[in-house]
N, CA, C and O atoms as a Tripos MOL2 file, in Angstrom:
@<TRIPOS>MOLECULE
protein
  316   315    79     0     0
PROTEIN
NO_CHARGES

@<TRIPOS>ATOM
      1 N         -63.0170   30.4340   -7.0470 N.3       1 MET1
      2 CA        -61.9230   30.7560   -6.5140 C.3       1 MET1
      3 C         -61.2590   30.7600   -5.5240 C.2       1 MET1
      4 O         -60.0550   31.0120   -5.5540 O.2       1 MET1
      5 N         -62.0800   30.4090   -4.1600 N.am      2 ARG2
      6 CA        -61.6210   29.6810   -3.0980 C.3       2 ARG2
      7 C         -61.0620   28.2510   -2.9580 C.2       2 ARG2
      8 O         -60.3950   27.8250   -2.0150 O.2       2 ARG2
      9 N         -61.4490   27.5930   -4.0480 N.am      3 ARG3
     10 CA        -60.7100   26.4110   -4.4150 C.3       3 ARG3
     11 C         -59.3680   26.1190   -4.7890 C.2       3 ARG3
     12 O         -58.6440   25.1550   -4.5410 O.2       3 ARG3
     13 N         -59.2190   27.0380   -5.3620 N.am      4 ILE4
     14 CA        -58.0940   27.6030   -6.7890 C.3       4 ILE4
     15 C         -57.2600   27.8180   -5.6810 C.2       4 ILE4
     16 O         -56.4500   26.8930   -5.7350 O.2       4 ILE4
     17 N         -56.8950   28.7970   -4.3140 N.am      5 ALA5
     18 CA        -56.3570   29.3430   -3.5550 C.3       5 ALA5
     19 C         -55.5880   28.0490   -2.6450 C.2       5 ALA5
     20 O         -54.4040   27.8380   -2.3810 O.2       5 ALA5
     21 N         -57.3760   27.0040   -2.1770 N.am      6 VAL6
     22 CA        -56.6930   25.9050   -1.6560 C.3       6 VAL6
     23 C         -55.9410   25.1910   -2.1810 C.2       6 VAL6
     24 O         -55.0340   24.7430   -1.4800 O.2       6 VAL6
     25 N         -55.9920   24.8990   -3.2390 N.am      7 GLN7
     26 CA        -55.0540   24.0840   -4.2580 C.3       7 GLN7
     27 C         -53.6220   24.2240   -4.4110 C.2       7 GLN7
     28 O         -52.7890   23.3180   -4.4440 O.2       7 GLN7
     29 N         -53.3830   25.8640   -4.5300 N.am      8 GLU8
     30 CA        -52.3560   26.9750   -4.6160 C.3       8 GLU8
     31 C         -51.8070   26.2960   -3.1410 C.2       8 GLU8
     32 O         -50.7240   25.7140   -3.0750 O.2       8 GLU8
     33 N         -52.7800   26.4720   -1.9000 N.am      9 MET9
     34 CA        -51.9050   26.4850   -1.0210 C.3       9 MET9
     35 C         -51.2570   24.8600   -0.3250 C.2       9 MET9
     36 O         -50.3060   24.6210    0.4190 O.2       9 MET9
     37 N         -52.1460   24.0990   -0.8940 N.am     10 ASN10
     38 CA        -51.7420   22.6070   -0.9070 C.3      10 ASN10
     39 C         -50.3580   22.6950   -1.5920 C.2      10 ASN10
     40 O         -49.3070   22.4050   -1.0210 O.2      10 ASN10
     41 N         -50.4600   23.1350   -2.9030 N.am     11 ARG11
     42 CA        -48.9160   22.6370   -3.7310 C.3      11 ARG11
     43 C         -47.9650   23.3850   -2.8290 C.2      11 ARG11
     44 O         -46.9130   22.7940   -2.5820 O.2      11 ARG11
     45 N         -48.1720   24.7810   -2.2000 N.am     12 LYS12
     46 CA        -46.7470   25.0690   -1.6740 C.3      12 LYS12
     47 C         -46.6710   24.2310   -0.4310 C.2      12 LYS12
     48 O         -45.5730   23.8450   -0.0280 O.2      12 LYS12
     49 N         -47.7680   23.9340    0.1870 N.am     13 ASP13
     50 CA        -47.5190   22.9010    1.2410 C.3      13 ASP13
     51 C         -46.2510   21.6480    1.1770 C.2      13 ASP13
     52 O         -45.3460   21.2600    1.9150 O.2      13 ASP13
     53 N         -46.8590   21.2720   -0.3050 N.am     14 ARG14
     54 CA        -45.7200   20.1000   -0.7810 C.3      14 ARG14
     55 C         -44.5050   20.4010   -1.0230 C.2      14 ARG14
     56 O         -43.4700   19.8390   -0.6660 O.2      14 ARG14
     57 N         -44.7150   21.5460   -1.8040 N.am     15 GLU15
     58 CA        -43.2690   22.1080   -2.1220 C.3      15 GLU15
     59 C         -42.4270   22.5580   -0.6560 C.2      15 GLU15
     60 O         -41.2160   22.3450   -0.7070 O.2      15 GLU15
     61 N         -42.7620   22.9400    0.1680 N.am     16 ILE16
     62 CA        -42.3340   23.3980    1.4690 C.3      16 ILE16
     63 C         -41.7530   21.8100    2.2290 C.2      16 ILE16
     64 O         -40.6470   21.5780    2.7170 O.2      16 ILE16
     65 N         -42.8320   20.9840    2.1130 N.am     17 ASP17
     66 CA        -42.3860   19.6530    2.5840 C.3      17 ASP17
     67 C         -40.8460   19.0660    2.0370 C.2      17 ASP17
     68 O         -39.8410   18.6490    2.6110 O.2      17 ASP17
     69 N         -41.1770   19.2380    0.8610 N.am     18 GLY18
     70 CA        -40.1170   18.2130   -0.2180 C.3      18 GLY18
     71 C         -38.8410   19.3320    0.2660 C.2      18 GLY18
     72 O         -37.7630   18.9160    0.6910 O.2      18 GLY18
     73 N         -39.1010   20.5180    0.1520 N.am     19 LEU19
     74 CA        -37.4180   21.0810    0.5290 C.3      19 LEU19
     75 C         -37.2720   20.9450    2.0990 C.2      19 LEU19
     76 O         -36.1610   21.0810    2.6120 O.2      19 LEU19
     77 N         -38.3720   20.6810    2.8480 N.am     20 ASN20
     78 CA        -37.4890   20.3850    4.3870 C.3      20 ASN20
     79 C         -37.0050   19.0690    4.2870 C.2      20 ASN20
     80 O         -36.1490   18.6810    5.0830 O.2      20 ASN20
     81 N         -37.3880   18.4330    3.5240 N.am     21 GLU21
     82 CA        -37.0430   16.5110    3.3510 C.3      21 GLU21
     83 C         -35.4380   17.0030    2.8520 C.2      21 GLU21
     84 O         -34.4360   16.8810    3.5560 O.2      21 GLU21
     85 N         -35.4720   17.5490    1.5410 N.am     22 GLN22
     86 CA        -33.9850   17.5630    1.5620 C.3      22 GLN22
     87 C         -33.1140   18.6220    2.4390 C.2      22 GLN22
     88 O         -31.9590   18.2040    2.5200 O.2      22 GLN22
     89 N         -33.2540   19.5980    2.9780 N.am     23 LEU23
     90 CA        -32.5970   19.9330    4.1200 C.3      23 LEU23
     91 C         -32.4320   19.0870    5.4680 C.2      23 LEU23
     92 O         -31.5700   19.1490    6.3450 O.2      23 LEU23
     93 N         -33.5390   18.2900    5.3280 N.am     24 GLU24
     94 CA        -32.5510   17.2320    6.1500 C.3      24 GLU24
     95 C         -31.7430   16.6670    6.0940 C.2      24 GLU24
     96 O         -30.8900   16.4970    6.9650 O.2      24 GLU24
     97 N         -31.8300   15.9720    4.4500 N.am     25 GLU25
     98 CA        -30.8850   15.1310    3.9010 C.3      25 GLU25
     99 C         -29.7140   15.4410    3.8240 C.2      25 GLU25
    100 O         -28.7640   14.6650    3.9320 O.2      25 GLU25
    101 N         -29.6440   17.1890    3.5300 N.am     26 ASP26
    102 CA        -28.4360   17.9420    3.4410 C.3      26 ASP26
    103 C         -27.8360   17.8440    4.7790 C.2      26 ASP26
    104 O         -26.6380   17.5600    4.7740 O.2      26 ASP26
    105 N         -28.5030   18.0460    6.1490 N.am     27 ALA27
    106 CA        -27.9870   18.0210    7.2020 C.3      27 ALA27
    107 C         -27.3930   17.1660    7.7870 C.2      27 ALA27
    108 O         -26.4120   17.3500    8.5070 O.2      27 ALA27
    109 N         -28.1400   15.6990    7.4410 N.am     28 ARG28
    110 CA        -27.5420   14.7990    7.7790 C.3      28 ARG28
    111 C         -25.9350   14.1920    6.9400 C.2      28 ARG28
    112 O         -25.1130   13.4440    7.4700 O.2      28 ARG28
    113 N         -25.8810   14.5740    6.0270 N.am     29 CYS29
    114 CA        -24.5350   14.4130    4.9100 C.3      29 CYS29
    115 C         -23.6300   15.5270    5.2280 C.2      29 CYS29
    116 O         -22.4800   15.1090    5.0920 O.2      29 CYS29
    117 N         -23.6380   16.8410    5.6130 N.am     30 LEU30
    118 CA        -22.9580   17.5870    6.0310 C.3      30 LEU30
    119 C         -22.4030   17.1190    7.4890 C.2      30 LEU30
    120 O         -21.1870   17.1080    7.6810 O.2      30 LEU30
    121 N         -23.5060   16.6510    8.7270 N.am     31 GLU31
    122 CA        -22.9980   16.1070    9.7240 C.3      31 GLU31
    123 C         -21.8800   14.7750    9.8530 C.2      31 GLU31
    124 O         -21.2290   14.5410   10.8710 O.2      31 GLU31
    125 N         -21.8170   13.9010    8.4670 N.am     32 HIS32
    126 CA        -21.2890   12.9650    8.2260 C.3      32 HIS32
    127 C         -20.1560   13.3280    7.7840 C.2      32 HIS32
    128 O         -19.1160   12.7550    8.1110 O.2      32 HIS32
    129 N         -20.2150   14.5550    6.8000 N.am     33 LEU33
    130 CA        -18.8200   14.7590    6.1900 C.3      33 LEU33
    131 C         -18.0160   15.3010    7.4180 C.2      33 LEU33
    132 O         -16.8560   14.9300    7.5920 O.2      33 LEU33
    133 N         -18.6360   16.1860    8.2800 N.am     34 GLN34
    134 CA        -17.9770   16.9770    9.5080 C.3      34 GLN34
    135 C         -17.1520   15.5710   10.2270 C.2      34 GLN34
    136 O         -16.0130   15.5330   10.6910 O.2      34 GLN34
    137 N         -17.8290   14.8430   10.1600 N.am     35 LEU35
    138 CA        -17.3230   13.6100   11.3810 C.3      35 LEU35
    139 C         -16.0750   13.0840   10.1240 C.2      35 LEU35
    140 O         -15.2530   12.3090   10.6130 O.2      35 LEU35
    141 N         -15.8720   13.3690    8.7750 N.am     36 GLN36
    142 CA        -15.2500   11.9140    8.1510 C.3      36 GLN36
    143 C         -13.8680   13.4050    8.3160 C.2      36 GLN36
    144 O         -12.6960   13.0640    8.4730 O.2      36 GLN36
    145 N         -14.1950   14.7810    8.2580 N.am     37 LEU37
    146 CA        -13.1570   15.7040    8.3180 C.3      37 LEU37
    147 C         -12.6700   15.7030    9.4990 C.2      37 LEU37
    148 O         -11.6120   16.3290    9.4270 O.2      37 LEU37
    149 N         -12.9000   15.2370   10.9010 N.am     38 LEU38
    150 CA        -12.4380   15.3360   12.1790 C.3      38 LEU38
    151 C         -11.3960   14.0100   11.8590 C.2      38 LEU38
    152 O         -10.1980   14.2880   11.8900 O.2      38 LEU38
    153 N         -11.7050   12.8160   11.6020 N.am     39 GLU39
    154 CA        -11.4170   11.8310   11.5620 C.3      39 GLU39
    155 C          -9.6590   11.7830   10.7380 C.2      39 GLU39
    156 O          -8.5340   11.3630   11.0110 O.2      39 GLU39
    157 N         -10.3940   12.5350    9.5750 N.am     40 GLU40
    158 CA         -8.8940   12.9560    8.9170 C.3      40 GLU40
    159 C          -7.9580   13.8530    9.3410 C.2      40 GLU40
    160 O          -6.7470   13.8550    9.1200 O.2      40 GLU40
    161 N          -8.5620   14.5430    9.9120 N.am     41 ARG41
    162 CA         -7.7600   15.9420   10.9550 C.3      41 ARG41
    163 C          -6.4360   14.9140   11.8510 C.2      41 ARG41
    164 O          -5.2070   14.8680   11.8850 O.2      41 ARG41
    165 N          -7.4590   14.2890   12.4060 N.am     42 SER42
    166 CA         -6.7300   13.3550   13.7160 C.3      42 SER42
    167 C          -5.8080   12.2910   13.1260 C.2      42 SER42
    168 O          -4.7780   12.1440   13.7830 O.2      42 SER42
    169 N          -5.9220   11.5270   12.0660 N.am     43 LYS43
    170 CA         -5.4910   10.8760   10.8710 C.3      43 LYS43
    171 C          -3.7360   11.8240   10.8500 C.2      43 LYS43
    172 O          -2.6010   11.4300   11.1170 O.2      43 LYS43
    173 N          -4.1810   12.9290   10.4800 N.am     44 ARG44
    174 CA         -2.8000   13.7920    9.7380 C.3      44 ARG44
    175 C          -2.3240   14.1900   10.9000 C.2      44 ARG44
    176 O          -1.1270   14.4120   10.7140 O.2      44 ARG44
    177 N          -2.6020   14.4020   11.9960 N.am     45 ALA45
    178 CA         -1.9210   15.0470   13.0630 C.3      45 ALA45
    179 C          -1.2690   13.8630   13.6400 C.2      45 ALA45
    180 O          -0.1120   14.2030   13.8860 O.2      45 ALA45
    181 N          -1.4560   12.6170   13.9790 N.am     46 ASP46
    182 CA         -0.8950   11.4050   14.0820 C.3      46 ASP46
    183 C           0.3550   10.7680   12.8910 C.2      46 ASP46
    184 O           1.3910   10.1310   13.0840 O.2      46 ASP46
    185 N          -0.2370   11.2260   11.7520 N.am     47 VAL47
    186 CA          1.1550   11.0370   11.1620 C.3      47 VAL47
    187 C           1.9990   12.1720   11.1910 C.2      47 VAL47
    188 O           3.1530   11.8600   10.8970 O.2      47 VAL47
    189 N           1.8370   13.4580   11.4540 N.am     48 GLU48
    190 CA          2.7110   14.7800   11.4880 C.3      48 GLU48
    191 C           3.7670   13.9740   12.9440 C.2      48 GLU48
    192 O           4.9770   13.7830   12.8250 O.2      48 GLU48
    193 N           3.2440   13.7380   13.7750 N.am     49 ARG49
    194 CA          3.7730   13.5240   15.0120 C.3      49 ARG49
    195 C           4.7540   12.1950   14.6780 C.2      49 ARG49
    196 O           5.8700   12.2400   15.1960 O.2      49 ARG49
    197 N           4.4490   11.0820   13.9000 N.am     50 GLN50
    198 CA          5.4060   10.1810   13.6270 C.3      50 GLN50
    199 C           6.5630   10.3510   12.5070 C.2      50 GLN50
    200 O           7.5920    9.7000   12.3230 O.2      50 GLN50
    201 N           5.9810   11.5380   11.7820 N.am     51 ASN51
    202 CA          7.0560   11.7700   11.0680 C.3      51 ASN51
    203 C           8.1910   12.8390   11.9080 C.2      51 ASN51
    204 O           9.4210   12.8680   11.8710 O.2      51 ASN51
    205 N           7.4760   13.4420   12.4500 N.am     52 ALA52
    206 CA          8.4910   14.1740   13.3740 C.3      52 ALA52
    207 C           9.3290   13.5130   14.3360 C.2      52 ALA52
    208 O          10.4370   13.9170   14.6880 O.2      52 ALA52
    209 N           8.7240   12.4360   14.7610 N.am     53 MET53
    210 CA          9.6810   11.3550   15.8000 C.3      53 MET53
    211 C          10.6030   11.0490   14.9960 C.2      53 MET53
    212 O          11.7610   11.3510   15.2860 O.2      53 MET53
    213 N          10.2680   10.2860   13.6350 N.am     54 LEU54
    214 CA         11.2540    9.7010   12.7350 C.3      54 LEU54
    215 C          12.1740   10.6700   12.3080 C.2      54 LEU54
    216 O          13.2970   10.1750   12.2200 O.2      54 LEU54
    217 N          12.1260   12.2110   11.9200 N.am     55 GLN55
    218 CA         13.1050   12.6740   11.9000 C.3      55 GLN55
    219 C          14.1320   13.0780   13.2000 C.2      55 GLN55
    220 O          15.3150   13.4140   13.2640 O.2      55 GLN55
    221 N          13.3470   12.9250   13.9260 N.am     56 ASN56
    222 CA         14.2450   12.8970   15.1560 C.3      56 ASN56
    223 C          14.9400   11.9030   15.6830 C.2      56 ASN56
    224 O          15.7100   12.0110   16.6380 O.2      56 ASN56
    225 N          14.6420   10.7290   14.9670 N.am     57 GLN57
    226 CA         15.7590    9.4100   14.9390 C.3      57 GLN57
    227 C          16.4040    9.2590   14.3380 C.2      57 GLN57
    228 O          17.4010    8.6050   14.6440 O.2      57 GLN57
    229 N          16.2030    9.8330   12.9780 N.am     58 ILE58
    230 CA         17.1150   10.1390   11.7930 C.3      58 ILE58
    231 C          18.4620   10.8920   12.4150 C.2      58 ILE58
    232 O          19.6180   10.4830   12.3060 O.2      58 ILE58
    233 N          17.9780   12.2010   13.1520 N.am     59 ALA59
    234 CA         19.0300   13.1430   13.5100 C.3      59 ALA59
    235 C          19.6530   12.8700   14.5810 C.2      59 ALA59
    236 O          20.5320   13.6770   14.8830 O.2      59 ALA59
    237 N          19.4970   12.0260   15.2420 N.am     60 MET60
    238 CA         20.1030   11.3250   16.1600 C.3      60 MET60
    239 C          20.8160   10.0430   15.6690 C.2      60 MET60
    240 O          21.5640    9.5480   16.5120 O.2      60 MET60
    241 N          20.7460    9.4510   14.5740 N.am     61 LEU61
    242 CA         21.4270    8.3620   14.2800 C.3      61 LEU61
    243 C          22.6460    9.0610   12.8520 C.2      61 LEU61
    244 O          23.6760    8.5130   12.4590 O.2      61 LEU61
    245 N          22.2890    9.8550   12.5580 N.am     62 MET62
    246 CA         23.2420   10.9860   12.1200 C.3      62 MET62
    247 C          24.3850   11.5320   12.7390 C.2      62 MET62
    248 O          25.5250   11.6390   12.2850 O.2      62 MET62
    249 N          23.9660   11.8380   13.7490 N.am     63 ASP63
    250 CA         25.1700   12.2980   15.1190 C.3      63 ASP63
    251 C          25.8570   11.1840   15.8930 C.2      63 ASP63
    252 O          26.8940   11.3600   16.5330 O.2      63 ASP63
    253 N          25.1490    9.9110   15.7820 N.am     64 VAL64
    254 CA         25.7750    8.7230   16.2220 C.3      64 VAL64
    255 C          27.1190    8.5100   14.8180 C.2      64 VAL64
    256 O          28.2970    8.1510   14.8070 O.2      64 VAL64
    257 N          26.3320    8.8670   14.0010 N.am     65 LEU65
    258 CA         26.8890    7.8660   12.5270 C.3      65 LEU65
    259 C          28.4090    8.9530   12.5540 C.2      65 LEU65
    260 O          29.5510    8.5110   12.4220 O.2      65 LEU65
    261 N          28.1300   10.1140   12.7140 N.am     66 GLN66
    262 CA         29.3110   11.6880   12.5080 C.3      66 GLN66
    263 C          30.3670   11.5250   13.7600 C.2      66 GLN66
    264 O          31.5030   11.9990   13.7960 O.2      66 GLN66
    265 N          29.6710   10.6790   14.8590 N.am     67 ALA67
    266 CA         30.6370   10.6510   16.0510 C.3      67 ALA67
    267 C          31.6730    9.4580   15.6200 C.2      67 ALA67
    268 O          32.8840    9.6590   15.5310 O.2      67 ALA67
    269 N          31.0330    8.1440   15.3520 N.am     68 ASN68
    270 CA         31.9530    7.1030   14.9590 C.3      68 ASN68
    271 C          32.7930    7.3330   13.8420 C.2      68 ASN68
    272 O          33.8290    6.6830   13.7020 O.2      68 ASN68
    273 N          32.3500    8.4120   12.8380 N.am     69 GLU69
    274 CA         33.2690    8.4270   11.7090 C.3      69 GLU69
    275 C          34.6640    9.3110   12.4830 C.2      69 GLU69
    276 O          35.8400    9.0860   12.1990 O.2      69 GLU69
    277 N          34.2230   10.2590   13.4240 N.am     70 ALA70
    278 CA         35.2230   11.3320   14.0750 C.3      70 ALA70
    279 C          36.2840   10.3490   15.1170 C.2      70 ALA70
    280 O          37.3210   10.7850   15.6150 O.2      70 ALA70
    281 N          35.8900    9.3020   15.2570 N.am     71 VAL71
    282 CA         36.3320    8.7580   16.6830 C.3      71 VAL71
    283 C          37.2750    7.7290   15.4950 C.2      71 VAL71
    284 O          38.4970    7.8330   15.6090 O.2      71 VAL71
    285 N          36.7980    6.8460   14.4840 N.am     72 GLU72
    286 CA         37.8220    6.4360   13.4170 C.3      72 GLU72
    287 C          38.9300    6.9740   12.9320 C.2      72 GLU72
    288 O          40.0930    6.5700   12.9290 O.2      72 GLU72
    289 N          38.2720    8.2380   12.3910 N.am     73 GLU73
    290 CA         39.7650    9.1260   12.1070 C.3      73 GLU73
    291 C          40.8320    9.1500   13.0460 C.2      73 GLU73
    292 O          41.9900    8.8090   12.8020 O.2      73 GLU73
    293 N          40.1410    9.8050   14.7500 N.am     74 GLU74
    294 CA         41.2830    9.7040   15.1540 C.3      74 GLU74
    295 C          42.0090    8.4710   15.4400 C.2      74 GLU74
    296 O          43.2310    8.3520   15.5350 O.2      74 GLU74
    297 N          41.1130    7.5650   15.5660 N.am     75 GLY75
    298 CA         42.1600    6.3390   15.6720 C.3      75 GLY75
    299 C          42.8810    6.0050   14.4670 C.2      75 GLY75
    300 O          43.8120    5.2060   14.5700 O.2      75 GLY75
    301 N          42.6280    6.4350   13.4740 N.am     76 THR76
    302 CA         43.8030    6.2450   12.4310 C.3      76 THR76
    303 C          44.5310    7.2250   12.1830 C.2      76 THR76
    304 O          45.4250    7.1110   11.3440 O.2      76 THR76
    305 N          44.3210    8.3820   12.8380 N.am     77 GLU77
    306 CA         45.7900    9.4660   12.8640 C.3      77 GLU77
    307 C          46.5480    8.9950   13.7190 C.2      77 GLU77
    308 O          47.7550    9.2350   13.6860 O.2      77 GLU77
    309 N          46.0410    8.3020   14.5650 N.am     78 GLY78
    310 CA         46.9950    7.8920   16.0530 C.3      78 GLY78
    311 C          48.1410    6.8180   15.8290 C.2      78 GLY78
    312 O          49.1620    6.6170   16.4870 O.2      78 GLY78
    313 N          47.5930    6.1200   14.5610 N.am     79 ASN79
    314 CA         48.4500    5.3040   14.1270 C.3      79 ASN79
    315 C          49.5070    5.2990   13.2700 C.2      79 ASN79
    316 O          50.1460    4.2630   13.0840 O.2      79 ASN79
@<TRIPOS>BOND
     1     1     2 1
     2     2     3 1
     3     3     4 2
     4     3     5 am
     5     5     6 1
     6     6     7 1
     7     7     8 2
     8     7     9 am
     9     9    10 1
    10    10    11 1
    11    11    12 2
    12    11    13 am
    13    13    14 1
    14    14    15 1
    15    15    16 2
    16    15    17 am
    17    17    18 1
    18    18    19 1
    19    19    20 2
    20    19    21 am
    21    21    22 1
    22    22    23 1
    23    23    24 2
    24    23    25 am
    25    25    26 1
    26    26    27 1
    27    27    28 2
    28    27    29 am
    29    29    30 1
    30    30    31 1
    31    31    32 2
    32    31    33 am
    33    33    34 1
    34    34    35 1
    35    35    36 2
    36    35    37 am
    37    37    38 1
    38    38    39 1
    39    39    40 2
    40    39    41 am
    41    41    42 1
    42    42    43 1
    43    43    44 2
    44    43    45 am
    45    45    46 1
    46    46    47 1
    47    47    48 2
    48    47    49 am
    49    49    50 1
    50    50    51 1
    51    51    52 2
    52    51    53 am
    53    53    54 1
    54    54    55 1
    55    55    56 2
    56    55    57 am
    57    57    58 1
    58    58    59 1
    59    59    60 2
    60    59    61 am
    61    61    62 1
    62    62    63 1
    63    63    64 2
    64    63    65 am
    65    65    66 1
    66    66    67 1
    67    67    68 2
    68    67    69 am
    69    69    70 1
    70    70    71 1
    71    71    72 2
    72    71    73 am
    73    73    74 1
    74    74    75 1
    75    75    76 2
    76    75    77 am
    77    77    78 1
    78    78    79 1
    79    79    80 2
    80    79    81 am
    81    81    82 1
    82    82    83 1
    83    83    84 2
    84    83    85 am
    85    85    86 1
    86    86    87 1
    87    87    88 2
    88    87    89 am
    89    89    90 1
    90    90    91 1
    91    91    92 2
    92    91    93 am
    93    93    94 1
    94    94    95 1
    95    95    96 2
    96    95    97 am
    97    97    98 1
    98    98    99 1
    99    99   100 2
   100    99   101 am
   101   101   102 1
   102   102   103 1
   103   103   104 2
   104   103   105 am
   105   105   106 1
   106   106   107 1
   107   107   108 2
   108   107   109 am
   109   109   110 1
   110   110   111 1
   111   111   112 2
   112   111   113 am
   113   113   114 1
   114   114   115 1
   115   115   116 2
   116   115   117 am
   117   117   118 1
   118   118   119 1
   119   119   120 2
   120   119   121 am
   121   121   122 1
   122   122   123 1
   123   123   124 2
   124   123   125 am
   125   125   126 1
   126   126   127 1
   127   127   128 2
   128   127   129 am
   129   129   130 1
   130   130   131 1
   131   131   132 2
   132   131   133 am
   133   133   134 1
   134   134   135 1
   135   135   136 2
   136   135   137 am
   137   137   138 1
   138   138   139 1
   139   139   140 2
   140   139   141 am
   141   141   142 1
   142   142   143 1
   143   143   144 2
   144   143   145 am
   145   145   146 1
   146   146   147 1
   147   147   148 2
   148   147   149 am
   149   149   150 1
   150   150   151 1
   151   151   152 2
   152   151   153 am
   153   153   154 1
   154   154   155 1
   155   155   156 2
   156   155   157 am
   157   157   158 1
   158   158   159 1
   159   159   160 2
   160   159   161 am
   161   161   162 1
   162   162   163 1
   163   163   164 2
   164   163   165 am
   165   165   166 1
   166   166   167 1
   167   167   168 2
   168   167   169 am
   169   169   170 1
   170   170   171 1
   171   171   172 2
   172   171   173 am
   173   173   174 1
   174   174   175 1
   175   175   176 2
   176   175   177 am
   177   177   178 1
   178   178   179 1
   179   179   180 2
   180   179   181 am
   181   181   182 1
   182   182   183 1
   183   183   184 2
   184   183   185 am
   185   185   186 1
   186   186   187 1
   187   187   188 2
   188   187   189 am
   189   189   190 1
   190   190   191 1
   191   191   192 2
   192   191   193 am
   193   193   194 1
   194   194   195 1
   195   195   196 2
   196   195   197 am
   197   197   198 1
   198   198   199 1
   199   199   200 2
   200   199   201 am
   201   201   202 1
   202   202   203 1
   203   203   204 2
   204   203   205 am
   205   205   206 1
   206   206   207 1
   207   207   208 2
   208   207   209 am
   209   209   210 1
   210   210   211 1
   211   211   212 2
   212   211   213 am
   213   213   214 1
   214   214   215 1
   215   215   216 2
   216   215   217 am
   217   217   218 1
   218   218   219 1
   219   219   220 2
   220   219   221 am
   221   221   222 1
   222   222   223 1
   223   223   224 2
   224   223   225 am
   225   225   226 1
   226   226   227 1
   227   227   228 2
   228   227   229 am
   229   229   230 1
   230   230   231 1
   231   231   232 2
   232   231   233 am
   233   233   234 1
   234   234   235 1
   235   235   236 2
   236   235   237 am
   237   237   238 1
   238   238   239 1
   239   239   240 2
   240   239   241 am
   241   241   242 1
   242   242   243 1
   243   243   244 2
   244   243   245 am
   245   245   246 1
   246   246   247 1
   247   247   248 2
   248   247   249 am
   249   249   250 1
   250   250   251 1
   251   251   252 2
   252   251   253 am
   253   253   254 1
   254   254   255 1
   255   255   256 2
   256   255   257 am
   257   257   258 1
   258   258   259 1
   259   259   260 2
   260   259   261 am
   261   261   262 1
   262   262   263 1
   263   263   264 2
   264   263   265 am
   265   265   266 1
   266   266   267 1
   267   267   268 2
   268   267   269 am
   269   269   270 1
   270   270   271 1
   271   271   272 2
   272   271   273 am
   273   273   274 1
   274   274   275 1
   275   275   276 2
   276   275   277 am
   277   277   278 1
   278   278   279 1
   279   279   280 2
   280   279   281 am
   281   281   282 1
   282   282   283 1
   283   283   284 2
   284   283   285 am
   285   285   286 1
   286   286   287 1
   287   287   288 2
   288   287   289 am
   289   289   290 1
   290   290   291 1
   291   291   292 2
   292   291   293 am
   293   293   294 1
   294   294   295 1
   295   295   296 2
   296   295   297 am
   297   297   298 1
   298   298   299 1
   299   299   300 2
   300   299   301 am
   301   301   302 1
   302   302   303 1
   303   303   304 2
   304   303   305 am
   305   305   306 1
   306   306   307 1
   307   307   308 2
   308   307   309 am
   309   309   310 1
   310   310   311 1
   311   311   312 2
   312   311   313 am
   313   313   314 1
   314   314   315 1
   315   315   316 2
@<TRIPOS>SUBSTRUCTURE
     1 MET1         2 RESIDUE 1 A MET
     2 ARG2         6 RESIDUE 1 A ARG
     3 ARG3        10 RESIDUE 1 A ARG
     4 ILE4        14 RESIDUE 1 A ILE
     5 ALA5        18 RESIDUE 1 A ALA
     6 VAL6        22 RESIDUE 1 A VAL
     7 GLN7        26 RESIDUE 1 A GLN
     8 GLU8        30 RESIDUE 1 A GLU
     9 MET9        34 RESIDUE 1 A MET
    10 ASN10       38 RESIDUE 1 A ASN
    11 ARG11       42 RESIDUE 1 A ARG
    12 LYS12       46 RESIDUE 1 A LYS
    13 ASP13       50 RESIDUE 1 A ASP
    14 ARG14       54 RESIDUE 1 A ARG
    15 GLU15       58 RESIDUE 1 A GLU
    16 ILE16       62 RESIDUE 1 A ILE
    17 ASP17       66 RESIDUE 1 A ASP
    18 GLY18       70 RESIDUE 1 A GLY
    19 LEU19       74 RESIDUE 1 A LEU
    20 ASN20       78 RESIDUE 1 A ASN
    21 GLU21       82 RESIDUE 1 A GLU
    22 GLN22       86 RESIDUE 1 A GLN
    23 LEU23       90 RESIDUE 1 A LEU
    24 GLU24       94 RESIDUE 1 A GLU
    25 GLU25       98 RESIDUE 1 A GLU
    26 ASP26      102 RESIDUE 1 A ASP
    27 ALA27      106 RESIDUE 1 A ALA
    28 ARG28      110 RESIDUE 1 A ARG
    29 CYS29      114 RESIDUE 1 A CYS
    30 LEU30      118 RESIDUE 1 A LEU
    31 GLU31      122 RESIDUE 1 A GLU
    32 HIS32      126 RESIDUE 1 A HIS
    33 LEU33      130 RESIDUE 1 A LEU
    34 GLN34      134 RESIDUE 1 A GLN
    35 LEU35      138 RESIDUE 1 A LEU
    36 GLN36      142 RESIDUE 1 A GLN
    37 LEU37      146 RESIDUE 1 A LEU
    38 LEU38      150 RESIDUE 1 A LEU
    39 GLU39      154 RESIDUE 1 A GLU
    40 GLU40      158 RESIDUE 1 A GLU
    41 ARG41      162 RESIDUE 1 A ARG
    42 SER42      166 RESIDUE 1 A SER
    43 LYS43      170 RESIDUE 1 A LYS
    44 ARG44      174 RESIDUE 1 A ARG
    45 ALA45      178 RESIDUE 1 A ALA
    46 ASP46      182 RESIDUE 1 A ASP
    47 VAL47      186 RESIDUE 1 A VAL
    48 GLU48      190 RESIDUE 1 A GLU
    49 ARG49      194 RESIDUE 1 A ARG
    50 GLN50      198 RESIDUE 1 A GLN
    51 ASN51      202 RESIDUE 1 A ASN
    52 ALA52      206 RESIDUE 1 A ALA
    53 MET53      210 RESIDUE 1 A MET
    54 LEU54      214 RESIDUE 1 A LEU
    55 GLN55      218 RESIDUE 1 A GLN
    56 ASN56      222 RESIDUE 1 A ASN
    57 GLN57      226 RESIDUE 1 A GLN
    58 ILE58      230 RESIDUE 1 A ILE
    59 ALA59      234 RESIDUE 1 A ALA
    60 MET60      238 RESIDUE 1 A MET
    61 LEU61      242 RESIDUE 1 A LEU
    62 MET62      246 RESIDUE 1 A MET
    63 ASP63      250 RESIDUE 1 A ASP
    64 VAL64      254 RESIDUE 1 A VAL
    65 LEU65      258 RESIDUE 1 A LEU
    66 GLN66      262 RESIDUE 1 A GLN
    67 ALA67      266 RESIDUE 1 A ALA
    68 ASN68      270 RESIDUE 1 A ASN
    69 GLU69      274 RESIDUE 1 A GLU
    70 ALA70      278 RESIDUE 1 A ALA
    71 VAL71      282 RESIDUE 1 A VAL
    72 GLU72      286 RESIDUE 1 A GLU
    73 GLU73      290 RESIDUE 1 A GLU
    74 GLU74      294 RESIDUE 1 A GLU
    75 GLY75      298 RESIDUE 1 A GLY
    76 THR76      302 RESIDUE 1 A THR
    77 GLU77      306 RESIDUE 1 A GLU
    78 GLY78      310 RESIDUE 1 A GLY
    79 ASN79      314 RESIDUE 1 A ASN
């Protein structure tokens, strides 16, 4: 009877060891995924900043274009 109990305890210990190994592997995987997420968030923030800068440049160019068109219209009206 005692031998069976010891065998069962050893089996449970091996099962726990296997679960601990899986948990450690899952933790490493989670850490890797968290780092990837941080990198992707950083990239997204950079792209959003660049997009905002480009939109501002487009708005400025449109303003310049409209101002030039207004000057040209005034010039043709003066003739």
